[in-house]
MIDRENMAR-606703 format. One record per residue (C-alpha): residue number from 1; x, y, z. Coordinates in steps of 0.5 Angstrom, whole numbers, plus 2048, in hexadecimal, padded with zeros to 3 digits. Each point is the difference from the previous one (the first is absolute). Example, Ala and Ser with C-alpha at 12.3 -4.5 7.8 and 13.67 -1.06 7.14 Angstrom:
2
VOTOR / 1 / 819 / 7F7 / 810
VOTOR / 2 / 802 / 807 / 7FE
***
This chain:
125
VOTOR / 1 / A07 / 962 / 7AA
VOTOR / 2 / 7FB / 806 / 803
VOTOR / 3 / 7F9 / 7FE / 802
VOTOR / 4 / 7FA / 804 / 802
VOTOR / 5 / 7FA / 7FE / 803
VOTOR / 6 / 7FA / 804 / 801
VOTOR / 7 / 7FB / 7FF / 805
VOTOR / 8 / 7FA / 803 / 804
VOTOR / 9 / 7FB / 801 / 7FA
VOTOR / 10 / 7F9 / 7FF / 801
VOTOR / 11 / 7F9 / 802 / 800
VOTOR / 12 / 7FE / 806 / 804
VOTOR / 13 / 7FA / 805 / 800
VOTOR / 14 / 801 / 807 / 7FE
VOTOR / 15 / 803 / 805 / 805
VOTOR / 16 / 804 / 7FA / 803
VOTOR / 17 / 807 / 7FE / 801
VOTOR / 18 / 805 / 7FB / 7FD
VOTOR / 19 / 808 / 7FF / 801
VOTOR / 20 / 804 / 7FD / 7FB
VOTOR / 21 / 806 / 7FD / 801
VOTOR / 22 / 806 / 7FE / 7FB
VOTOR / 23 / 805 / 7FB / 803
VOTOR / 24 / 807 / 800 / 7FC
VOTOR / 25 / 805 / 7FA / 800
VOTOR / 26 / 806 / 7FF / 7FC
VOTOR / 27 / 804 / 806 / 800
VOTOR / 28 / 802 / 806 / 805
VOTOR / 29 / 7F9 / 804 / 800
VOTOR / 30 / 803 / 806 / 804
VOTOR / 31 / 804 / 802 / 7FA
VOTOR / 32 / 7FA / 801 / 7FB
VOTOR / 33 / 7FA / 805 / 7FF
VOTOR / 34 / 7F9 / 7FD / 800
VOTOR / 35 / 7FA / 801 / 7FE
VOTOR / 36 / 7F8 / 7FE / 7FF
VOTOR / 37 / 7FC / 800 / 7FA
VOTOR / 38 / 7F9 / 7FE / 7FE
VOTOR / 39 / 7FD / 7FE / 7FA
VOTOR / 40 / 7F9 / 7FE / 7FE
VOTOR / 41 / 7FE / 7FB / 7FA
VOTOR / 42 / 801 / 804 / 7F9
VOTOR / 43 / 804 / 806 / 803
VOTOR / 44 / 807 / 802 / 801
VOTOR / 45 / 804 / 7FE / 806
VOTOR / 46 / 800 / 807 / 804
VOTOR / 47 / 804 / 803 / 806
VOTOR / 48 / 7FD / 800 / 807
VOTOR / 49 / 806 / 802 / 805
VOTOR / 50 / 808 / 7FF / 800
VOTOR / 51 / 805 / 800 / 806
VOTOR / 52 / 807 / 801 / 800
VOTOR / 53 / 805 / 7FB / 802
VOTOR / 54 / 801 / 803 / 807
VOTOR / 55 / 7F8 / 801 / 801
VOTOR / 56 / 801 / 808 / 801
VOTOR / 57 / 7FD / 802 / 7F9
VOTOR / 58 / 7F9 / 7FE / 7FE
VOTOR / 59 / 7FC / 802 / 7FA
VOTOR / 60 / 7F9 / 7FF / 7FE
VOTOR / 61 / 7FB / 800 / 7FA
VOTOR / 62 / 7FB / 806 / 801
VOTOR / 63 / 7FA / 7FB / 800
VOTOR / 64 / 803 / 7FD / 807
VOTOR / 65 / 803 / 806 / 803
VOTOR / 66 / 7FE / 800 / 807
VOTOR / 67 / 7FD / 7F9 / 800
VOTOR / 68 / 805 / 7FC / 7FF
VOTOR / 69 / 807 / 7FF / 804
VOTOR / 70 / 806 / 7FC / 7FD
VOTOR / 71 / 805 / 7FE / 805
VOTOR / 72 / 806 / 7FB / 801
VOTOR / 73 / 803 / 7FC / 805
VOTOR / 74 / 807 / 7FE / 7FD
VOTOR / 75 / 801 / 7FB / 806
VOTOR / 76 / 7FB / 7FC / 7FE
VOTOR / 77 / 801 / 801 / 7F8
VOTOR / 78 / 7F9 / 802 / 800
VOTOR / 79 / 7FC / 806 / 7FD
VOTOR / 80 / 7F9 / 802 / 801
VOTOR / 81 / 7FA / 804 / 7FE
VOTOR / 82 / 7FB / 803 / 805
VOTOR / 83 / 7FA / 801 / 7FC
VOTOR / 84 / 7FA / 804 / 804
VOTOR / 85 / 7FA / 803 / 7FD
VOTOR / 86 / 7FF / 7FB / 7FB
VOTOR / 87 / 7FC / 802 / 7FA
VOTOR / 88 / 7FD / 7FB / 7FA
VOTOR / 89 / 805 / 803 / 7FB
VOTOR / 90 / 806 / 7FE / 804
VOTOR / 91 / 7FE / 7F9 / 7FE
VOTOR / 92 / 806 / 7FD / 7FC
VOTOR / 93 / 805 / 7FB / 801
VOTOR / 94 / 806 / 803 / 804
VOTOR / 95 / 807 / 7FE / 7FE
VOTOR / 96 / 806 / 802 / 804
VOTOR / 97 / 807 / 801 / 7FC
VOTOR / 98 / 807 / 801 / 802
VOTOR / 99 / 806 / 804 / 7FC
VOTOR / 100 / 807 / 7FE / 802
VOTOR / 101 / 805 / 804 / 804
VOTOR / 102 / 7FC / 807 / 800
VOTOR / 103 / 7FF / 805 / 805
VOTOR / 104 / 7FB / 804 / 7FE
VOTOR / 105 / 7F9 / 7FE / 7FE
VOTOR / 106 / 7FD / 7FF / 7F9
VOTOR / 107 / 7F9 / 801 / 7FC
VOTOR / 108 / 801 / 7FC / 7FA
VOTOR / 109 / 7FE / 7F9 / 7FE
VOTOR / 110 / 807 / 7FF / 7FC
VOTOR / 111 / 804 / 803 / 806
VOTOR / 112 / 7FF / 7F9 / 804
VOTOR / 113 / 804 / 7FA / 7FF
VOTOR / 114 / 7FC / 7FB / 803
VOTOR / 115 / 7F8 / 7FF / 802
VOTOR / 116 / 7FC / 7FC / 804
VOTOR / 117 / 7FA / 7FC / 7FE
VOTOR / 118 / 7FB / 804 / 802
VOTOR / 119 / 7FA / 800 / 805
VOTOR / 120 / 7F9 / 802 / 7FF
VOTOR / 121 / 7FC / 805 / 803
VOTOR / 122 / 7F9 / 801 / 800
VOTOR / 123 / 7FC / 806 / 803
VOTOR / 124 / 7F8 / 7FF / 800
VOTOR / 125 / 7FC / 806 / 800
***
């Protein structure tokens, strides 16, 4: 059974940086496309960034373009989200997700097969 564990969230001041990590276990991680989503209380879970299985292709939601970077280390079964120039509106619970046997990247919540439990990111003004 595949398991994703996110870490790296916390409290940061506006304009600061955080690096989220998502460690996978239970399957061959390198065959799967991965993504990051975020969700605020009472709101829909929204797409943040995605990466192909090999790491060569990435895609970002407009609000985070130029500030966030998604990457992966298949040898460590880990995907990362480097978040710079953070804003208070980036405050959310961040989730990583995986899609089985997919070489490309995917943008929709329903495209993903398995999810982590989330990590809280809070940006103070």
